[in-house]
Structure formats: C-alpha cells, structure tokens
C-alpha positions in Angstrom: 50.5 -15.9 -3.9 53.5 -18.8 -3.7 57.3 -18.7 -2.8 57.5 -19.2 -6.5 55.6 -17.3 -8.5 56.8 -14.5 -6.5 60.5 -15.6 -6.7 58.8 -14.8 -10.8 57.6 -11.7 -10.6 60.4 -10.2 -8.9 63.2 -11.1 -11.1 60.7 -9.6 -13.8 60.6 -6.0 -12.8 64.3 -6.8 -11.3 67.2 -4.1 -13.0 69.0 -4.6 -14.2 67.3 -7.0 -16.2 67.0 -10.5 -16.3 67.9 -12.5 -19.1 67.1 -16.7 -17.0 63.7 -15.9 -17.3 61.7 -19.4 -18.3 59.7 -20.0 -20.7 57.5 -22.4 -18.3 57.8 -20.7 -15.1 56.0 -17.2 -16.8 53.3 -19.7 -18.3 52.3 -20.6 -14.4 52.9 -17.1 -13.3 50.2 -16.0 -15.6 47.5 -18.3 -15.4 47.9 -17.8 -11.7 47.6 -14.6 -12.1 44.5 -15.0 -13.9 45.2 -15.0 -17.3 44.2 -16.7 -20.8 46.8 -18.0 -22.2 46.1 -18.9 -25.9 48.2 -20.1 -29.3 48.1 -18.3 -31.9 50.5 -17.5 -34.9 53.7 -19.8 -34.8 55.7 -19.0 -31.9 53.2 -16.6 -30.7 50.7 -16.5 -27.8 47.7 -15.0 -27.2 47.3 -13.2 -23.9 44.2 -12.5 -22.0 45.0 -10.6 -18.1 42.1 -8.0 -16.2 41.0 -7.2 -20.1 44.0 -6.1 -21.2 45.3 -8.2 -24.2 49.3 -8.4 -25.2 50.7 -11.2 -27.2 54.1 -12.6 -26.4 56.5 -15.0 -28.4 57.9 -18.3 -27.2 62.0 -18.3 -26.9 63.1 -20.4 -30.4 65.4 -22.5 -29.3 66.3 -21.8 -25.7 62.8 -21.7 -23.7 64.8 -18.3 -21.9 63.3 -14.9 -22.2 65.4 -13.1 -24.1 66.1 -8.9 -22.4 64.0 -7.5 -24.3 60.7 -10.1 -23.5 61.5 -10.2 -20.8 61.2 -5.5 -21.0 57.6 -6.3 -22.3 56.6 -8.6 -20.7 57.1 -6.0 -17.4 55.7 -3.8 -19.5 52.3 -5.8 -20.3 51.8 -7.2 -17.0 52.0 -3.4 -15.7 49.3 -2.4 -18.3 47.8 -5.4 -16.9 48.3 -3.7 -13.0 50.9 -6.5 -11.5 53.4 -4.9 -9.6 55.3 -5.9 -7.0 54.2 -3.8 -5.0 50.6 -4.5 -5.4 51.4 -8.2 -3.8 53.3 -6.8 -1.2 49.9 -4.5 0.1 47.7 -6.7 -0.1 50.1 -9.5 2.1 50.4 -7.0 4.8 
C-alpha cells in the first residue's frame, strides 16, 4: 500500500472524525483495494468491495466528505474487512 493510500485510510479511521477527506483520494484508495465503482442515481456511487456492496454519495458543493459521510465510509470499509490493523499485519 502506498504512503498516500495509507494516510487516507488512517484519516478515515482517525478519532475524532476528520472532515477534510477528498472524494478523489477515497476513490483512489477504493480502486487500490480492488473495489468496483459504478455511478448510480444522481451523486450516488455503487461500490463493491470484497463481495460487499455499499453506496457512497459524492460530496455536492465541495469535494470533501462530511463527518457523517466519513463515519458511513468507515462502517462500510469495516464490513468489507478493511482496517488499519489488517494492513499493519500485512506489512509485518
């Protein structure tokens, strides 16, 4: 995993929740993790990662996720088996 992708993953799982995570960074991370990303209705995107399906909203007025959207993304990644500790174990 590249340093940039690791930083985005750390920002997603950081407490307190960060509100300055860019859509393009998340999209790049998801592609790196092997996710399929398809446009859905309006600003929604269908994501399939590790056989788990979830939907994300592209931020409207800025390219930054809100804190609520970051929490949703964190839950979705966790349900797909993506966590910081899983990448720490791979590195060791």
